[in-house]
N, C-alpha and C positions, 0 to 999 in steps of 0.2 A: 833407841830400841824399839821393838814392836810390842803394841799391846796384845796380850793373848786373847782378849775378848773381841776386839773389832779388827784386829790386825792393822791398826793405824801406827804409823811411825811417830813416836813422841820423844821429847828430850830425855836424856838419861837422868837428869836430876829431878825429873818430876815423880811425885809420889802417887799421883792418879793420872788417869788417861783424860787428856783434855778433850776428847771426842766423846767418849761414852761414859766416863766418870769411874771406870774400873780402878780399884785400889791395888797398888803394887806391894807385895810382901818384900820386906827388907832382906830376908833369907834367900829369897829367889830373884831379887831384882837384877842381879847380874845375869840371870839366865834369860832376861828378856832384852838383852842388848841388841843392837841391830844385827842384821843378817850376816854380815861379814864376821863379826865376833862370835856370833851365835853359831854359825855353821863352821867356824874355824876351831872350835872347841875339840879337844882331843877326844877321839872316840871312846878312849878309856874313861875319861871324866864323864862323858854322856852316859856310859853304860853304868856308871856307879851311882846314877840318879835313884835315890832310894824310893821305896814304895810310898812313903809318906808324901813326898813332893807330888807325885801324880795324883794322889788321892786329893790333895789340897787344890790342885790345879784344876781337877774335873769338877770339884764342888764349886769352885769360883766361876767357872764357865757356866754352869747351870743357873747360878744366880744372875749372872749378866744376862743370859738368854731370857730369864723370867722378867727381868727389869726392861728389857727391850720390848717385849711383847705387851707390857702394860703401857709403855710409852707410846707405842704404835696405836694401841686402842684409844688413846687420848687424842693424839695428834691428827688421826685420819678424820674423826668427826669434826674436829675443830677446823681443819682445812676446808672440809665440805661446807661447814656453815659460812666460813669466809667467802668461799666461791659463790655460794648462793646469795649471799649479801651483795657481793660485788655485781652479780648479774641482775638481782631484783631492782636496785636503785636505778640504773639506766632504762631497764625495762618499764619500770613504773613511770618514770619520766617521759619515756616514748609513747606509752599507753595514754597518759594523760594529755599530752599535746596532739598526738595523731589519731585518738579515737574520742575520747571524751569532749575535748575543747573543739575539735574539728566538727563532731556531730552537732555540738551546742551552737556553734556559730553558723554552720549551714541551716540548722532548724531555725535559727533566729530570723532569718530571712524567709525561708520557705513557709513557716507557720503563719507569717503575717499575710503571705500572698493567699495561702488557703482560706482566710477569712476575709480576702479582697481588701485588706489593709495595704494599699499599694504605696501610699506615701510613707507609711511606717517601714515597709519593705525596702523602699528607696533609701531612706534615711539610714537604716542598719547596713545596708549593702556599701553605701558611700562611706560610712563610718569605718567598716573593716577594711576597705580600700585605701583610705587615707591614713590608717594607723601605722605605727612603726613596724616596717617589715620584720617578720620572723618566719620561721621554717614553714607554718602550715598556712600562711596567709594566702599565697598563690593557689594551694590546693582548695581552700575554703572557696575563693572566688571562682575558680574553674568549676567546682562541683555546683555551686549555685547557678551559674550561667548555664551549664549543661542541663540542669534539672528545669530550668525555665524555659530554655529553648525547646527541650523535649515536650514540655507542657504545651507550648505554642502549637507544635505538631499535633499533639493529642486533641487539643481544642479544635484545630481545623479539621481534623478527621471526624470528630464528633458532629461537626456541623455538616460536613459532606454526607455523613451517614444519617443525617436527620435526627441526632440524638441532642442537638443543641440548636436553638433558634439564631438567627442572624442578630437580633437584638441583644441576645445574651453574649455571644461572642464579640460583639462590638463593645460592650462593657468591659469584658475581659482584656481586650486588645488596647483599648484606651488606658486602662489601669496600668497594664504591663508596659506600655510604652513610656511610662515615666522613667523606667530603667533604660538608660542610655544604650547598653549593649544589645537591647531587644529592638530598638527603633527600626533599624534597617531590615531585619528579618521579619518583623511585623508589617512593615510597610509593604513588603513584597507579598506577603500573605493576604493582606487586605485587598490589593489589586486582584490577586487570584480569586479570593472568596467573593468579591464583588461580582465577578464574572459568573461564578457558581451560584450566587444568589439570583442573578439575572436569569440563569438557566433554571433554577428551580421555580422562580416565578412564572417563567415561559411554560414550565411543565404543568404547574397548577392551572394556568389559564388554558392551556390545551386540554386538560382533563375536564374543564368546565364546558369547553366548546364542543369536545367530543360527546359529553353527556347531553348537551343541547342540540345535537345533531348538526352543528355548524362544522362540518367536516373539513372544509378546506382550510378554515381558520385554525382548527386543531392541527392539521398537518403543518401548516405555516409555524405555529408555535412549536410543535415537537421538533421541527428541523432546527430550532434555535437552542435545543438542549445540547450542552457540550460534553465531550468525553470525559473531562475533569469531574464532572457531576455523576459520579460513579453509581450513586443510588438510584438515578433516573435514566441514565443514557440508553442501556439496553432496553428498558421498558418503552422508552419513546420511540425507538426503532419498531418495536413490536406493535405499538399502537398506531403507527403510520400505516402498517399493513392492514390492520383491523379497520381503520378508516376508509382506506380504498376498497376493501371488501364491502363495507356496509353502504358507502355513499352513491353507488352507481344508481340503484333502483330509486333511492330517495330523492336524489336531484332530477332525476327524469320525471318523476312524479311532480315535483314542485314546479319544473319548468312547464309541464302541461297544465297546471293550474293557472300559471301566469298567462299562458296563451290563451286560455279560455276567457281571462279577463281583458284580452286586448293588449297585455303587456309583453308584445313580442320581443322587443329589444332586451328585456329583463330575462325572458325565457331563453333567448339565444346566448345571452352572457352566462346564464347558469350552467347550460350543457357545455358551452365552449370552455368554461373554467375547469372542467374536469377531463376533458379531452387528451390532455397530455399524459393522464395516468392509464389511459386504455388506447394504446396506438392501434391506429387503423381499425377503429370500431365502426362498422358500417351503420348500426342503429344511430350512434350519436351523430354521425355525419349527416344522416337523413334527417334527423330532428333539427339540426342547425340549418339546413337548406330550407326546410318548411318554415321556420320561424323568421329567416331573412326575408323570404318572399312575402309572407304576411306583413312584415314591418314595412317594406317598400310600399306595398299596395295601400296600407293604412296611412302611411306618412304623406304620400302623394294626395290622397283624398283630403286629408286635413289641410295641406298647403293650398289646394285648390279653393277650399272653402274660405281660407284666409285672404286668398288673391281676389275672390269675388266680393269681399268686404273692404276692399282696398288696403288691406294690412299687408302690403307687399313684403316689407322688411321681415315680418314674422313668418310669411310664407317662405321666403328664401332661407330663413334661419332653419326652419323645420327640415328642409331637404339637406342643408349643409350639415346638420347634426349627424345625418346617417350616411353622409357620403364616404366615411371611412370604411364602411362595411360593403360599399359598392363602388370601388375605384373605376373611373373612366366610364360610369354608367350613362348610356345615351338618354334614358328617360329623365333622370336627375338633370343632366346638363341642359337638356331641351326645356324643362320646366323652369329652371333657374333663370335662363335667358328670357323666357316669356314673361316671367314675373318682373324682371328688371326693366324691360321694355314697357310693361304695363305702368310701372312705377314713374318712369319718365314721362309718359303720356298723360298720366293722372297729374303730375305736378304741373306740366304745361297747362292742362285743362284748369287746375286750381288757380294758377296764376291769372289765366284769362278771366275766370269767374271773379276773383278778387278785384282784378282792374276794372271790370265792369261794374261790380257793385261799388267800388270806390267812387267812380265817376257818377254813379247814381245818387249816392249820398251826397257828394259835393255839390250836386246840382240843386239840392234841397237846402243848402246852407247860404248864409250871407258871407260874402267874400270881401276881404280887404287886402291892403297892401302896406307892408312896413319897408318904405323905400331905403332907409338908413342901413337896414340889415338884410335886405333883398329876401324878405320872408312874407309868404302868403298868411293871411289871417283868416280863420273860419269860425263863425259864430252861428248859433241856431238861426233858422229862417226868420227873418224880421227883426233880429237883434242887430245893434250897432256893433262894428268892429272897432271903433274909435274910442269908445268909452264903456264903462261897466254898466251892465243892464239890470243891476239889483234894484228892487223896489219893495213895496209892501207885500206883494204876492210871489215874486220871483226872489227866492233866497239863495239859489245855487244856479250858477251858469258854467257850462264847459266851454273851452275855447282851445282851438287847435293852430299851432304855428308849424309851417312846413317850409323846407328849403328846396333848392334845384336838385339836390341829391337825393330826394325822397326821404329825408330824415324829418321827424316830427317831435314836437313837445306838446303834451297835453297838461293844461292847468285848469283849476276850477276856481271860480270866484265865489265865496261864501259871505253872505252879509244880509243887511235889511235896511229899511228906511222907516222911521217911526218918529214920535214926538221927543222921546228922551234918549240920553246916552246910556249905554250899558257898559262900555268899555271891556268888552269880553276878551279873554285870553286863551279860550279853547272852545272847540265845537265838538259836541257828542252827537253821535247818530244812534238813535233807537231803531235798529233794524229788526223788525218782527220779534221784538223783546230782547234782542241781544245788543248790548251797549258797546259802541265802537268810539274810542276817544281819539280826537285828532287835535294835537298841540299846535299852537300857533307861535310862530317866530315874530317877535316884535316888529322887525324890519319889514315884514310882509303884510302888516296891518295899516290900514288907512281910515280916516273918517273925514266927513265933510257936512258943513251945515248950510242951510239955505231955505228961504220960503218957510221958515218956522218949523223945519224938520231937521232930523239928524240921520246922517247915512254912516254905517260902519261896515267895512268889508276887509276881507283878507284873501290872501292867495293860498291855495293848497295844491302842491305839486310833488314831484318825486315819483311819478307813476311808472318810471322805469323799473321800480322795485316791485317784484312779483306780489308781495303782500299788499302794497298800496293797490295794485291793479284789481286784486281780488276783493278788496274793500269796495272799490267803486262798482264792480260787477255785482256784488251783493246789493248795494244800495239801489242800483238800477232795476234789478230783478225782484227786489222785495215787494211784498204785498203792501205793507205799511211802513213808512219812514218817517220818523220825527227828528228834526234838527233841533239841538238844544244850545243855545249861545249862553256861556257861563262868564259872568264878570261881576260887577257890583250888583247886578240884578240878573235875572234869567229871562230868556226869550225863547219861545218854542214855536216851531213852524212844521207843519205837516207837509210833506212834499207832494206837489200836485202830480197828476198823471203826465202832464206836459213836461214837468221838470225831470221826472224819471225817464220819459221817452227821450229826451234830449241827451241825458247821460248814456243811456243804452246805445244811442247811434253814434255819440262821440267815441265811446268806448270801441265799438266795432271798427269805426274809421281809424282809430289810433293803431289797431292791430294790423292794418294793411301797410303801415310804414315802419321803417327803421327808426330806433328810438335814440334819441339824445339822452345822456345820462343825467345831466343837470342843466338848469338854466344858466348857472354860472359858466359852464363850459362854452356857452355861445358868446356871452359878453357880460361883463360886470356892469355895464352902463345900460343894459337893456331893461326899461322899465315897463313891467306888465301890469302895474297896478292901475295906472291911468285915472280917470275920475268918473264920476257919475254923469 
């Protein structure tokens, strides 16, 4: 049968509708049978439905409608609550993970960077990276990396715009480089910013040079400012133009001052240095020509003066210094050749003079011969060449040994003859108040006794050494010289005029020979010490 309230088909045996709960009346139950029975009822029976039935039916329908409306008022809000609840839970979960937790973890790294706690930032970042993967991990890492890479760009721009010093950005980059994902980008930035730093330094140096009116230096520095240095690049180009405008009269005035002081080369260089900025400027060209002419005249005059003093190499050098300004100049070539000839002539003349003087000195000396080594021996005039000439009044004696190749050895005998031994181990020379110490090698020291007296002497040599030669020269030319023999006792001896004259003469003679470096070079068996 069909329910008159909801029109749902129900079992004929039910007393209530199992859909809407409507109660079937026993008197009218058969009236609610299924459609086939209901519709097949005789029209006559249908027509005899009394008024009471319809009245009851209508009342029941109204009650069902009222209950339905009440049920709907309860069900709809309940369903709405359920729907909101079902939406709120995943939304809350989503917001917690994707907003709150996301922002918290991103901030946990960025906040540490803000206070320059780079170690802490790295530790936190690595902790997030190594944690168990979940939905927002990748987003957090991406956000941190993007933020810090953007920060590197901002820091770089601030430096370029002069809002941040190089020292400050260097600290930032060193700290941020602890984060591995930034190392590569920071490395590239550091290279770029290092070039920009150099550019800024050049700009600062150029500005100082400009202020000091060193315009050429300023231009050279401005040219080193690079395009990437955006805060300075355009200004540097503008300042180059200002330098070119200002330096023309300034450098000409400076060159004129130099020329007035006789510094013609400097004057020429000053004007020539700016010539490239003023193409085909007749005034500059005229100045250059004047300065070069004055330079040539002054240099030739100076070189001639040196030549007259027999300083030929210096004279030649003066002309060679300016030869680049005067290629193939006939005057310079002629002068240089003349000086070179004069140098050769002077050298020949000096050799002849030395040879003449050497012969003159040798003629005044005692000469002996050392047959075993084919050496000539020279001692002061009247001195023996076969024995040492030391005595009470002669405490120093020079001697010269020469070979056929014009090589010579100069030695000095230093010693004395007196009643007692001193056993000296060094000789000091008081040369006009200056003490010169001469240590003695034991193997070069000898002594001899006879006739109630003691003789002690030693060899002093090594005069190929410039310092040694200077010492002998000082002794020979000093006003007052005292020899001091130091041993168990002291002995002092004031050099006589004759002793000093002999030293001076032998020193001069020695300068005319080639020098043997050491006695040992000639022979280990060559005994120079001899005897009294």
